[in-house]
PyMOL Python script that loads the backbone (N, CA, C, O; Angstrom):
from pymol import cmd

cmd.read_pdbstr("""\
ATOM      1  N   UNK A   1      11.163  46.172 -13.264  1.00  0.00           N
ATOM      2  CA  UNK A   1      10.027  45.334 -13.333  1.00  0.00           C
ATOM      3  C   UNK A   1       9.212  45.562 -14.574  1.00  0.00           C
ATOM      4  O   UNK A   1       8.998  46.715 -14.948  1.00  0.00           O
ATOM      5  N   UNK A   2       8.780  44.602 -15.186  1.00  0.00           N
ATOM      6  CA  UNK A   2       7.961  44.717 -16.403  1.00  0.00           C
ATOM      7  C   UNK A   2       6.493  44.953 -16.036  1.00  0.00           C
ATOM      8  O   UNK A   2       6.071  44.872 -14.883  1.00  0.00           O
ATOM      9  N   UNK A   3       5.778  45.239 -17.068  1.00  0.00           N
ATOM     10  CA  UNK A   3       4.322  45.554 -16.963  1.00  0.00           C
ATOM     11  C   UNK A   3       3.555  44.371 -16.398  1.00  0.00           C
ATOM     12  O   UNK A   3       2.640  44.547 -15.593  1.00  0.00           O
ATOM     13  N   UNK A   4       3.911  43.202 -16.804  1.00  0.00           N
ATOM     14  CA  UNK A   4       3.231  42.075 -16.274  1.00  0.00           C
ATOM     15  C   UNK A   4       3.485  41.759 -14.860  1.00  0.00           C
ATOM     16  O   UNK A   4       2.593  41.298 -14.148  1.00  0.00           O
ATOM     17  N   UNK A   5       4.677  41.992 -14.431  1.00  0.00           N
ATOM     18  CA  UNK A   5       5.061  41.811 -13.019  1.00  0.00           C
ATOM     19  C   UNK A   5       4.338  42.931 -12.204  1.00  0.00           C
ATOM     20  O   UNK A   5       3.858  42.638 -11.108  1.00  0.00           O
ATOM     21  N   UNK A   6       4.244  44.145 -12.672  1.00  0.00           N
ATOM     22  CA  UNK A   6       3.623  45.168 -11.946  1.00  0.00           C
ATOM     23  C   UNK A   6       2.118  44.953 -11.801  1.00  0.00           C
ATOM     24  O   UNK A   6       1.477  45.252 -10.794  1.00  0.00           O
ATOM     25  N   UNK A   7       1.593  44.375 -12.968  1.00  0.00           N
ATOM     26  CA  UNK A   7       0.118  44.019 -12.767  1.00  0.00           C
ATOM     27  C   UNK A   7      -0.174  42.974 -11.800  1.00  0.00           C
ATOM     28  O   UNK A   7      -1.206  42.973 -11.129  1.00  0.00           O
ATOM     29  N   UNK A   8       0.764  42.050 -11.722  1.00  0.00           N
ATOM     30  CA  UNK A   8       0.572  40.930 -10.764  1.00  0.00           C
ATOM     31  C   UNK A   8       0.807  41.480  -9.350  1.00  0.00           C
ATOM     32  O   UNK A   8       0.087  41.120  -8.419  1.00  0.00           O
ATOM     33  N   UNK A   9       1.783  42.325  -9.194  1.00  0.00           N
ATOM     34  CA  UNK A   9       1.962  42.986  -7.877  1.00  0.00           C
ATOM     35  C   UNK A   9       0.697  43.747  -7.433  1.00  0.00           C
ATOM     36  O   UNK A   9       0.257  43.691  -6.285  1.00  0.00           O
ATOM     37  N   UNK A  10       0.147  44.463  -8.432  1.00  0.00           N
ATOM     38  CA  UNK A  10      -1.039  45.284  -8.068  1.00  0.00           C
ATOM     39  C   UNK A  10      -2.225  44.394  -7.713  1.00  0.00           C
ATOM     40  O   UNK A  10      -2.972  44.685  -6.778  1.00  0.00           O
ATOM     41  N   UNK A  11      -2.400  43.273  -8.489  1.00  0.00           N
ATOM     42  CA  UNK A  11      -3.456  42.330  -8.223  1.00  0.00           C
ATOM     43  C   UNK A  11      -3.266  41.781  -6.719  1.00  0.00           C
ATOM     44  O   UNK A  11      -4.208  41.672  -5.935  1.00  0.00           O
ATOM     45  N   UNK A  12      -2.024  41.474  -6.436  1.00  0.00           N
ATOM     46  CA  UNK A  12      -1.731  40.856  -5.153  1.00  0.00           C
ATOM     47  C   UNK A  12      -2.064  41.943  -4.007  1.00  0.00           C
ATOM     48  O   UNK A  12      -2.686  41.593  -3.004  1.00  0.00           O
ATOM     49  N   UNK A  13      -1.673  43.137  -4.168  1.00  0.00           N
ATOM     50  CA  UNK A  13      -1.920  44.184  -3.305  1.00  0.00           C
ATOM     51  C   UNK A  13      -3.348  44.441  -3.062  1.00  0.00           C
ATOM     52  O   UNK A  13      -3.758  44.713  -1.933  1.00  0.00           O
ATOM     53  N   UNK A  14      -4.168  44.358  -4.163  1.00  0.00           N
ATOM     54  CA  UNK A  14      -5.611  44.572  -4.118  1.00  0.00           C
ATOM     55  C   UNK A  14      -6.298  43.391  -3.348  1.00  0.00           C
ATOM     56  O   UNK A  14      -7.337  43.574  -2.713  1.00  0.00           O
ATOM     57  N   UNK A  15      -5.684  42.185  -3.429  1.00  0.00           N
ATOM     58  CA  UNK A  15      -6.291  41.076  -2.753  1.00  0.00           C
ATOM     59  C   UNK A  15      -6.116  41.062  -1.235  1.00  0.00           C
ATOM     60  O   UNK A  15      -6.832  40.374  -0.507  1.00  0.00           O
ATOM     61  N   UNK A  16      -5.126  41.855  -0.784  1.00  0.00           N
ATOM     62  CA  UNK A  16      -4.855  41.990   0.687  1.00  0.00           C
ATOM     63  C   UNK A  16      -5.983  42.737   1.380  1.00  0.00           C
ATOM     64  O   UNK A  16      -6.629  43.567   0.740  1.00  0.00           O
ATOM     65  N   UNK A  17      -6.230  42.503   2.559  1.00  0.00           N
ATOM     66  CA  UNK A  17      -7.167  43.253   3.313  1.00  0.00           C
ATOM     67  C   UNK A  17      -6.405  44.262   4.082  1.00  0.00           C
ATOM     68  O   UNK A  17      -6.013  44.002   5.220  1.00  0.00           O
ATOM     69  N   UNK A  18      -6.177  45.405   3.514  1.00  0.00           N
ATOM     70  CA  UNK A  18      -5.261  46.474   4.027  1.00  0.00           C
ATOM     71  C   UNK A  18      -6.313  47.525   4.695  1.00  0.00           C
ATOM     72  O   UNK A  18      -7.392  47.835   4.189  1.00  0.00           O
ATOM     73  N   UNK A  19      -5.842  47.968   5.817  1.00  0.00           N
ATOM     74  CA  UNK A  19      -6.641  49.109   6.403  1.00  0.00           C
ATOM     75  C   UNK A  19      -6.119  50.422   5.743  1.00  0.00           C
ATOM     76  O   UNK A  19      -5.104  50.477   5.049  1.00  0.00           O
ATOM     77  N   UNK A  20      -6.913  51.448   6.035  1.00  0.00           N
ATOM     78  CA  UNK A  20      -6.528  52.741   5.478  1.00  0.00           C
ATOM     79  C   UNK A  20      -5.108  53.197   5.851  1.00  0.00           C
ATOM     80  O   UNK A  20      -4.356  53.761   5.056  1.00  0.00           O
ATOM     81  N   UNK A  21      -4.793  52.894   7.174  1.00  0.00           N
ATOM     82  CA  UNK A  21      -3.476  53.232   7.509  1.00  0.00           C
ATOM     83  C   UNK A  21      -2.367  52.417   6.906  1.00  0.00           C
ATOM     84  O   UNK A  21      -1.274  52.913   6.637  1.00  0.00           O
ATOM     85  N   UNK A  22      -2.675  51.143   6.698  1.00  0.00           N
ATOM     86  CA  UNK A  22      -1.694  50.349   5.967  1.00  0.00           C
ATOM     87  C   UNK A  22      -1.510  50.832   4.520  1.00  0.00           C
ATOM     88  O   UNK A  22      -0.408  50.757   3.977  1.00  0.00           O
ATOM     89  N   UNK A  23      -2.586  51.324   3.900  1.00  0.00           N
ATOM     90  CA  UNK A  23      -2.512  51.791   2.467  1.00  0.00           C
ATOM     91  C   UNK A  23      -1.746  53.144   2.443  1.00  0.00           C
ATOM     92  O   UNK A  23      -0.983  53.433   1.521  1.00  0.00           O
ATOM     93  N   UNK A  24      -1.977  53.925   3.463  1.00  0.00           N
ATOM     94  CA  UNK A  24      -1.225  55.202   3.558  1.00  0.00           C
ATOM     95  C   UNK A  24       0.295  54.925   3.840  1.00  0.00           C
ATOM     96  O   UNK A  24       1.156  55.559   3.231  1.00  0.00           O
ATOM     97  N   UNK A  25       0.607  53.982   4.761  1.00  0.00           N
ATOM     98  CA  UNK A  25       1.932  53.647   4.956  1.00  0.00           C
ATOM     99  C   UNK A  25       2.613  53.211   3.711  1.00  0.00           C
ATOM    100  O   UNK A  25       3.708  53.692   3.420  1.00  0.00           O
ATOM    101  N   UNK A  26       1.991  52.267   2.909  1.00  0.00           N
ATOM    102  CA  UNK A  26       2.557  51.791   1.668  1.00  0.00           C
ATOM    103  C   UNK A  26       2.782  52.993   0.660  1.00  0.00           C
ATOM    104  O   UNK A  26       3.836  53.123   0.037  1.00  0.00           O
ATOM    105  N   UNK A  27       1.786  53.796   0.557  1.00  0.00           N
ATOM    106  CA  UNK A  27       1.900  54.939  -0.388  1.00  0.00           C
ATOM    107  C   UNK A  27       3.019  55.900   0.037  1.00  0.00           C
ATOM    108  O   UNK A  27       3.801  56.395  -0.774  1.00  0.00           O
ATOM    109  N   UNK A  28       3.048  56.124   1.298  1.00  0.00           N
ATOM    110  CA  UNK A  28       4.156  57.086   1.820  1.00  0.00           C
ATOM    111  C   UNK A  28       5.578  56.465   1.477  1.00  0.00           C
ATOM    112  O   UNK A  28       6.507  57.180   1.101  1.00  0.00           O
ATOM    113  N   UNK A  29       5.682  55.208   1.616  1.00  0.00           N
ATOM    114  CA  UNK A  29       6.993  54.615   1.362  1.00  0.00           C
ATOM    115  C   UNK A  29       7.268  54.564  -0.118  1.00  0.00           C
ATOM    116  O   UNK A  29       8.425  54.768  -0.486  1.00  0.00           O
ATOM    117  N   UNK A  30       6.341  54.315  -0.996  1.00  0.00           N
ATOM    118  CA  UNK A  30       6.489  54.412  -2.402  1.00  0.00           C
ATOM    119  C   UNK A  30       6.891  55.892  -2.840  1.00  0.00           C
ATOM    120  O   UNK A  30       7.788  56.088  -3.660  1.00  0.00           O
ATOM    121  N   UNK A  31       6.227  56.837  -2.288  1.00  0.00           N
ATOM    122  CA  UNK A  31       6.445  58.233  -2.692  1.00  0.00           C
ATOM    123  C   UNK A  31       7.831  58.667  -2.158  1.00  0.00           C
ATOM    124  O   UNK A  31       8.514  59.461  -2.805  1.00  0.00           O
ATOM    125  N   UNK A  32       8.228  58.176  -1.042  1.00  0.00           N
ATOM    126  CA  UNK A  32       9.553  58.454  -0.466  1.00  0.00           C
ATOM    127  C   UNK A  32      10.639  57.908  -1.418  1.00  0.00           C
ATOM    128  O   UNK A  32      11.616  58.602  -1.701  1.00  0.00           O
ATOM    129  N   UNK A  33      10.468  56.664  -1.911  1.00  0.00           N
ATOM    130  CA  UNK A  33      11.418  56.080  -2.869  1.00  0.00           C
ATOM    131  C   UNK A  33      11.502  56.931  -4.151  1.00  0.00           C
ATOM    132  O   UNK A  33      12.587  57.188  -4.673  1.00  0.00           O
ATOM    133  N   UNK A  34      10.352  57.351  -4.630  1.00  0.00           N
ATOM    134  CA  UNK A  34      10.295  58.125  -5.865  1.00  0.00           C
ATOM    135  C   UNK A  34      10.978  59.420  -5.664  1.00  0.00           C
ATOM    136  O   UNK A  34      11.724  59.837  -6.550  1.00  0.00           O
ATOM    137  N   UNK A  35      10.781  60.119  -4.533  1.00  0.00           N
ATOM    138  CA  UNK A  35      11.438  61.346  -4.143  1.00  0.00           C
ATOM    139  C   UNK A  35      12.981  61.223  -4.110  1.00  0.00           C
ATOM    140  O   UNK A  35      13.702  62.098  -4.590  1.00  0.00           O
ATOM    141  N   UNK A  36      13.436  60.153  -3.551  1.00  0.00           N
ATOM    142  CA  UNK A  36      14.897  59.851  -3.474  1.00  0.00           C
ATOM    143  C   UNK A  36      15.519  59.673  -4.904  1.00  0.00           C
ATOM    144  O   UNK A  36      16.598  60.164  -5.235  1.00  0.00           O
ATOM    145  N   UNK A  37      14.711  58.915  -5.713  1.00  0.00           N
ATOM    146  CA  UNK A  37      15.257  58.759  -7.074  1.00  0.00           C
ATOM    147  C   UNK A  37      15.315  60.102  -7.878  1.00  0.00           C
ATOM    148  O   UNK A  37      16.264  60.397  -8.605  1.00  0.00           O
ATOM    149  N   UNK A  38      14.215  60.886  -7.680  1.00  0.00           N
ATOM    150  CA  UNK A  38      14.120  62.146  -8.400  1.00  0.00           C
ATOM    151  C   UNK A  38      15.246  63.066  -7.999  1.00  0.00           C
ATOM    152  O   UNK A  38      15.845  63.706  -8.864  1.00  0.00           O
ATOM    153  N   UNK A  39      15.576  63.163  -6.641  1.00  0.00           N
ATOM    154  CA  UNK A  39      16.605  63.971  -6.121  1.00  0.00           C
ATOM    155  C   UNK A  39      17.930  63.471  -6.682  1.00  0.00           C
ATOM    156  O   UNK A  39      18.764  64.275  -7.101  1.00  0.00           O
ATOM    157  N   UNK A  40      18.137  62.149  -6.697  1.00  0.00           N
ATOM    158  CA  UNK A  40      19.378  61.579  -7.258  1.00  0.00           C
ATOM    159  C   UNK A  40      19.539  61.988  -8.693  1.00  0.00           C
ATOM    160  O   UNK A  40      20.631  62.356  -9.126  1.00  0.00           O
ATOM    161  N   UNK A  41      18.445  61.925  -9.443  1.00  0.00           N
ATOM    162  CA  UNK A  41      18.528  62.230 -10.903  1.00  0.00           C
ATOM    163  C   UNK A  41      18.906  63.754 -11.081  1.00  0.00           C
ATOM    164  O   UNK A  41      19.687  64.132 -11.954  1.00  0.00           O
ATOM    165  N   UNK A  42      18.345  64.515 -10.267  1.00  0.00           N
ATOM    166  CA  UNK A  42      18.568  66.007 -10.341  1.00  0.00           C
ATOM    167  C   UNK A  42      19.946  66.333  -9.956  1.00  0.00           C
ATOM    168  O   UNK A  42      20.526  67.264 -10.515  1.00  0.00           O
ATOM    169  N   UNK A  43      20.535  65.606  -9.003  1.00  0.00           N
ATOM    170  CA  UNK A  43      21.872  65.758  -8.660  1.00  0.00           C
ATOM    171  C   UNK A  43      22.938  65.244  -9.645  1.00  0.00           C
ATOM    172  O   UNK A  43      24.144  65.403  -9.458  1.00  0.00           O
ATOM    173  N   UNK A  44      22.417  64.630 -10.684  1.00  0.00           N
ATOM    174  CA  UNK A  44      23.318  64.131 -11.685  1.00  0.00           C
ATOM    175  C   UNK A  44      23.927  62.707 -11.447  1.00  0.00           C
ATOM    176  O   UNK A  44      24.808  62.209 -12.148  1.00  0.00           O
ATOM    177  N   UNK A  45      23.351  62.137 -10.392  1.00  0.00           N
ATOM    178  CA  UNK A  45      23.786  60.784 -10.051  1.00  0.00           C
ATOM    179  C   UNK A  45      22.988  59.789 -10.990  1.00  0.00           C
ATOM    180  O   UNK A  45      21.818  59.982 -11.321  1.00  0.00           O
ATOM    181  N   UNK A  46      23.659  58.836 -11.333  1.00  0.00           N
ATOM    182  CA  UNK A  46      23.021  57.728 -12.100  1.00  0.00           C
ATOM    183  C   UNK A  46      22.447  56.708 -11.125  1.00  0.00           C
ATOM    184  O   UNK A  46      23.045  56.397 -10.096  1.00  0.00           O
ATOM    185  N   UNK A  47      21.301  56.211 -11.470  1.00  0.00           N
ATOM    186  CA  UNK A  47      20.716  55.139 -10.637  1.00  0.00           C
ATOM    187  C   UNK A  47      21.400  53.856 -10.951  1.00  0.00           C
ATOM    188  O   UNK A  47      21.699  53.567 -12.110  1.00  0.00           O
ATOM    189  N   UNK A  48      21.643  53.112  -9.975  1.00  0.00           N
ATOM    190  CA  UNK A  48      22.331  51.832 -10.126  1.00  0.00           C
ATOM    191  C   UNK A  48      21.376  50.723 -10.556  1.00  0.00           C
ATOM    192  O   UNK A  48      20.336  50.490  -9.940  1.00  0.00           O
ATOM    193  N   UNK A  49      21.773  50.035 -11.655  1.00  0.00           N
ATOM    194  CA  UNK A  49      20.964  48.903 -12.147  1.00  0.00           C
ATOM    195  C   UNK A  49      21.543  47.645 -11.574  1.00  0.00           C
ATOM    196  O   UNK A  49      22.727  47.370 -11.767  1.00  0.00           O
ATOM    197  N   UNK A  50      20.744  46.868 -10.872  1.00  0.00           N
ATOM    198  CA  UNK A  50      21.282  45.620 -10.416  1.00  0.00           C
ATOM    199  C   UNK A  50      20.976  44.402 -11.335  1.00  0.00           C
ATOM    200  O   UNK A  50      20.181  44.485 -12.271  1.00  0.00           O
ATOM    201  N   UNK A  51      21.599  43.351 -11.040  1.00  0.00           N
ATOM    202  CA  UNK A  51      21.322  42.136 -11.855  1.00  0.00           C
ATOM    203  C   UNK A  51      19.867  41.637 -11.751  1.00  0.00           C
ATOM    204  O   UNK A  51      19.375  40.979 -12.668  1.00  0.00           O
ATOM    205  N   UNK A  52      19.223  41.928 -10.707  1.00  0.00           N
ATOM    206  CA  UNK A  52      17.868  41.539 -10.464  1.00  0.00           C
ATOM    207  C   UNK A  52      16.936  42.466 -11.440  1.00  0.00           C
ATOM    208  O   UNK A  52      15.859  42.045 -11.862  1.00  0.00           O
ATOM    209  N   UNK A  53      17.360  43.551 -11.709  1.00  0.00           N
ATOM    210  CA  UNK A  53      16.589  44.481 -12.703  1.00  0.00           C
ATOM    211  C   UNK A  53      16.613  43.945 -14.145  1.00  0.00           C
ATOM    212  O   UNK A  53      15.757  44.280 -14.963  1.00  0.00           O
ATOM    213  N   UNK A  54      17.628  43.096 -14.432  1.00  0.00           N
ATOM    214  CA  UNK A  54      17.711  42.571 -15.743  1.00  0.00           C
ATOM    215  C   UNK A  54      17.259  41.154 -15.991  1.00  0.00           C
ATOM    216  O   UNK A  54      17.436  40.576 -17.063  1.00  0.00           O
ATOM    217  N   UNK A  55      16.621  40.588 -14.862  1.00  0.00           N
ATOM    218  CA  UNK A  55      16.041  39.359 -14.949  1.00  0.00           C
ATOM    219  C   UNK A  55      14.728  39.324 -15.654  1.00  0.00           C
ATOM    220  O   UNK A  55      13.856  40.090 -15.245  1.00  0.00           O
ATOM    221  N   UNK A  56      14.470  38.524 -16.675  1.00  0.00           N
ATOM    222  CA  UNK A  56      13.180  38.447 -17.244  1.00  0.00           C
ATOM    223  C   UNK A  56      12.307  37.399 -16.528  1.00  0.00           C
ATOM    224  O   UNK A  56      12.820  36.383 -16.058  1.00  0.00           O
ATOM    225  N   UNK A  57      11.078  37.631 -16.451  1.00  0.00           N
ATOM    226  CA  UNK A  57      10.114  36.752 -15.667  1.00  0.00           C
ATOM    227  C   UNK A  57       9.781  35.592 -16.623  1.00  0.00           C
ATOM    228  O   UNK A  57       9.970  35.641 -17.838  1.00  0.00           O
ATOM    229  N   UNK A  58       9.287  34.583 -15.979  1.00  0.00           N
ATOM    230  CA  UNK A  58       8.876  33.330 -16.720  1.00  0.00           C
ATOM    231  C   UNK A  58       7.821  33.710 -17.758  1.00  0.00           C
ATOM    232  O   UNK A  58       7.853  33.276 -18.909  1.00  0.00           O
ATOM    233  N   UNK A  59       6.942  34.494 -17.322  1.00  0.00           N
ATOM    234  CA  UNK A  59       5.791  34.992 -18.296  1.00  0.00           C
ATOM    235  C   UNK A  59       6.397  35.700 -19.471  1.00  0.00           C
ATOM    236  O   UNK A  59       5.846  35.555 -20.562  1.00  0.00           O
ATOM    237  N   UNK A  60       7.444  36.431 -19.378  1.00  0.00           N
ATOM    238  CA  UNK A  60       8.017  37.167 -20.471  1.00  0.00           C
ATOM    239  C   UNK A  60       8.796  36.118 -21.434  1.00  0.00           C
ATOM    240  O   UNK A  60       8.802  36.287 -22.653  1.00  0.00           O
ATOM    241  N   UNK A  61       9.444  35.039 -20.823  1.00  0.00           N
ATOM    242  CA  UNK A  61      10.133  34.120 -21.574  1.00  0.00           C
ATOM    243  C   UNK A  61       9.317  33.059 -22.151  1.00  0.00           C
ATOM    244  O   UNK A  61       9.827  32.342 -23.012  1.00  0.00           O
ATOM    245  N   UNK A  62       8.102  32.869 -21.779  1.00  0.00           N
ATOM    246  CA  UNK A  62       7.152  31.700 -22.180  1.00  0.00           C
ATOM    247  C   UNK A  62       7.000  31.737 -23.661  1.00  0.00           C
ATOM    248  O   UNK A  62       7.153  30.683 -24.277  1.00  0.00           O
ATOM    249  N   UNK A  63       6.710  32.859 -24.316  1.00  0.00           N
ATOM    250  CA  UNK A  63       6.441  32.793 -25.763  1.00  0.00           C
ATOM    251  C   UNK A  63       7.689  32.346 -26.602  1.00  0.00           C
ATOM    252  O   UNK A  63       7.516  31.933 -27.749  1.00  0.00           O
ATOM    253  N   UNK A  64       8.835  32.413 -26.099  1.00  0.00           N
ATOM    254  CA  UNK A  64      10.009  32.072 -26.842  1.00  0.00           C
ATOM    255  C   UNK A  64      10.806  30.922 -26.306  1.00  0.00           C
ATOM    256  O   UNK A  64      11.969  30.729 -26.662  1.00  0.00           O
ATOM    257  N   UNK A  65      10.152  30.131 -25.417  1.00  0.00           N
ATOM    258  CA  UNK A  65      10.928  29.037 -24.695  1.00  0.00           C
ATOM    259  C   UNK A  65      11.341  27.910 -25.667  1.00  0.00           C
ATOM    260  O   UNK A  65      12.309  27.194 -25.409  1.00  0.00           O
ATOM    261  N   UNK A  66      10.587  27.753 -26.809  1.00  0.00           N
ATOM    262  CA  UNK A  66      10.974  26.632 -27.665  1.00  0.00           C
ATOM    263  C   UNK A  66      11.850  27.119 -28.848  1.00  0.00           C
ATOM    264  O   UNK A  66      12.068  26.333 -29.770  1.00  0.00           O
ATOM    265  N   UNK A  67      12.333  28.293 -28.871  1.00  0.00           N
ATOM    266  CA  UNK A  67      13.096  28.849 -29.968  1.00  0.00           C
ATOM    267  C   UNK A  67      14.545  28.720 -29.575  1.00  0.00           C
ATOM    268  O   UNK A  67      14.964  29.171 -28.508  1.00  0.00           O
ATOM    269  N   UNK A  68      15.328  28.077 -30.483  1.00  0.00           N
ATOM    270  CA  UNK A  68      16.788  28.007 -30.218  1.00  0.00           C
ATOM    271  C   UNK A  68      17.513  29.142 -30.971  1.00  0.00           C
ATOM    272  O   UNK A  68      17.149  29.453 -32.105  1.00  0.00           O
ATOM    273  N   UNK A  69      18.484  29.730 -30.382  1.00  0.00           N
ATOM    274  CA  UNK A  69      19.159  30.881 -31.032  1.00  0.00           C
ATOM    275  C   UNK A  69      19.957  30.368 -32.228  1.00  0.00           C
ATOM    276  O   UNK A  69      20.357  29.208 -32.332  1.00  0.00           O
ATOM    277  N   UNK A  70      20.156  31.365 -33.142  1.00  0.00           N
ATOM    278  CA  UNK A  70      20.986  31.017 -34.332  1.00  0.00           C
ATOM    279  C   UNK A  70      22.436  31.055 -33.939  1.00  0.00           C
ATOM    280  O   UNK A  70      22.837  31.746 -33.003  1.00  0.00           O
ATOM    281  N   UNK A  71      23.222  30.284 -34.688  1.00  0.00           N
ATOM    282  CA  UNK A  71      24.662  30.240 -34.385  1.00  0.00           C
ATOM    283  C   UNK A  71      25.284  31.650 -34.640  1.00  0.00           C
ATOM    284  O   UNK A  71      24.741  32.472 -35.378  1.00  0.00           O
ATOM    285  N   UNK A  72      26.411  31.868 -34.007  1.00  0.00           N
ATOM    286  CA  UNK A  72      27.009  33.211 -34.095  1.00  0.00           C
ATOM    287  C   UNK A  72      27.508  33.472 -35.471  1.00  0.00           C
ATOM    288  O   UNK A  72      27.632  34.643 -35.831  1.00  0.00           O
ATOM    289  N   UNK A  73      27.825  32.432 -36.327  1.00  0.00           N
ATOM    290  CA  UNK A  73      28.325  32.645 -37.689  1.00  0.00           C
ATOM    291  C   UNK A  73      27.269  32.472 -38.699  1.00  0.00           C
ATOM    292  O   UNK A  73      27.573  32.097 -39.831  1.00  0.00           O
ATOM    293  N   UNK A  74      26.051  32.718 -38.370  1.00  0.00           N
ATOM    294  CA  UNK A  74      24.854  32.518 -39.373  1.00  0.00           C
ATOM    295  C   UNK A  74      24.909  33.741 -40.314  1.00  0.00           C
ATOM    296  O   UNK A  74      24.980  34.890 -39.878  1.00  0.00           O
ATOM    297  N   UNK A  75      24.874  33.450 -41.567  1.00  0.00           N
ATOM    298  CA  UNK A  75      25.031  34.401 -42.559  1.00  0.00           C
ATOM    299  C   UNK A  75      23.707  34.772 -43.226  1.00  0.00           C
ATOM    300  O   UNK A  75      23.214  34.123 -44.148  1.00  0.00           O
ATOM    301  N   UNK A  76      23.146  35.925 -42.657  1.00  0.00           N
ATOM    302  CA  UNK A  76      21.830  36.342 -43.096  1.00  0.00           C
ATOM    303  C   UNK A  76      21.771  36.739 -44.650  1.00  0.00           C
ATOM    304  O   UNK A  76      20.789  36.557 -45.370  1.00  0.00           O
ATOM    305  N   UNK A  77      22.877  37.260 -45.008  1.00  0.00           N
ATOM    306  CA  UNK A  77      22.919  37.755 -46.490  1.00  0.00           C
ATOM    307  C   UNK A  77      22.939  36.576 -47.409  1.00  0.00           C
ATOM    308  O   UNK A  77      22.300  36.602 -48.460  1.00  0.00           O
ATOM    309  N   UNK A  78      23.700  35.471 -47.021  1.00  0.00           N
ATOM    310  CA  UNK A  78      23.714  34.226 -47.852  1.00  0.00           C
ATOM    311  C   UNK A  78      22.346  33.588 -47.840  1.00  0.00           C
ATOM    312  O   UNK A  78      21.884  33.197 -48.912  1.00  0.00           O
ATOM    313  N   UNK A  79      21.649  33.446 -46.711  1.00  0.00           N
ATOM    314  CA  UNK A  79      20.388  32.964 -46.696  1.00  0.00           C
ATOM    315  C   UNK A  79      19.373  33.730 -47.519  1.00  0.00           C
ATOM    316  O   UNK A  79      18.590  33.150 -48.273  1.00  0.00           O
ATOM    317  N   UNK A  80      19.400  35.009 -47.366  1.00  0.00           N
ATOM    318  CA  UNK A  80      18.562  35.941 -48.167  1.00  0.00           C
ATOM    319  C   UNK A  80      18.828  35.725 -49.708  1.00  0.00           C
ATOM    320  O   UNK A  80      17.895  35.607 -50.502  1.00  0.00           O
ATOM    321  N   UNK A  81      20.091  35.681 -50.068  1.00  0.00           N
ATOM    322  CA  UNK A  81      20.386  35.521 -51.489  1.00  0.00           C
ATOM    323  C   UNK A  81      19.936  34.083 -51.963  1.00  0.00           C
ATOM    324  O   UNK A  81      19.382  33.947 -53.054  1.00  0.00           O
ATOM    325  N   UNK A  82      20.180  33.030 -51.140  1.00  0.00           N
ATOM    326  CA  UNK A  82      19.653  31.817 -51.659  1.00  0.00           C
ATOM    327  C   UNK A  82      18.132  31.668 -51.732  1.00  0.00           C
ATOM    328  O   UNK A  82      17.587  30.930 -52.553  1.00  0.00           O
ATOM    329  N   UNK A  83      17.483  32.397 -50.841  1.00  0.00           N
ATOM    330  CA  UNK A  83      16.005  32.402 -50.886  1.00  0.00           C
ATOM    331  C   UNK A  83      15.511  33.082 -52.071  1.00  0.00           C
ATOM    332  O   UNK A  83      14.566  32.604 -52.699  1.00  0.00           O
ATOM    333  N   UNK A  84      16.099  34.199 -52.437  1.00  0.00           N
ATOM    334  CA  UNK A  84      15.720  35.051 -53.469  1.00  0.00           C
ATOM    335  C   UNK A  84      16.080  34.253 -54.877  1.00  0.00           C
ATOM    336  O   UNK A  84      15.342  34.332 -55.860  1.00  0.00           O
ATOM    337  N   UNK A  85      17.192  33.545 -54.859  1.00  0.00           N
ATOM    338  CA  UNK A  85      17.564  32.830 -56.077  1.00  0.00           C
ATOM    339  C   UNK A  85      16.573  31.684 -56.308  1.00  0.00           C
ATOM    340  O   UNK A  85      16.168  31.451 -57.447  1.00  0.00           O
ATOM    341  N   UNK A  86      16.173  30.965 -55.252  1.00  0.00           N
ATOM    342  CA  UNK A  86      15.234  29.867 -55.331  1.00  0.00           C
ATOM    343  C   UNK A  86      13.843  30.367 -55.758  1.00  0.00           C
ATOM    344  O   UNK A  86      13.138  29.731 -56.541  1.00  0.00           O
ATOM    345  N   UNK A  87      13.480  31.547 -55.199  1.00  0.00           N
ATOM    346  CA  UNK A  87      12.170  32.013 -55.608  1.00  0.00           C
ATOM    347  C   UNK A  87      12.014  32.534 -57.018  1.00  0.00           C
ATOM    348  O   UNK A  87      11.065  32.216 -57.734  1.00  0.00           O
ATOM    349  N   UNK A  88      13.050  33.400 -57.408  1.00  0.00           N
ATOM    350  CA  UNK A  88      12.988  34.096 -58.627  1.00  0.00           C
ATOM    351  C   UNK A  88      14.001  33.572 -59.701  1.00  0.00           C
ATOM    352  O   UNK A  88      13.960  33.990 -60.858  1.00  0.00           O
ATOM    353  N   UNK A  89      14.883  32.669 -59.290  1.00  0.00           N
ATOM    354  CA  UNK A  89      15.941  32.257 -60.279  1.00  0.00           C
ATOM    355  C   UNK A  89      15.541  31.032 -60.953  1.00  0.00           C
ATOM    356  O   UNK A  89      16.274  30.528 -61.804  1.00  0.00           O
TER     357      UNK A  89
END
""", "prot")
cmd.dss("prot")
cmd.show_as("cartoon", "prot")
cmd.util.cbc("prot")
cmd.orient("prot")
């Protein structure tokens, strides 16, 4: 999860009307998950990354939504050379 998603999640959690016992339950489950991951790391096991972990949110993609990727055969050196020749040549 990226920082923006975590902030959105935190804002959502804060907007809920949670009782003290609800907050404790949520915290206990989060700490339990952290402890399991810590123990797995200590045991030398690698954490599994799922496809969901690699999905970028719409907020992250928004600044680059209008940019088209360069073709695979784009020659940066040729473009650089042409630019320098035009500027100084």
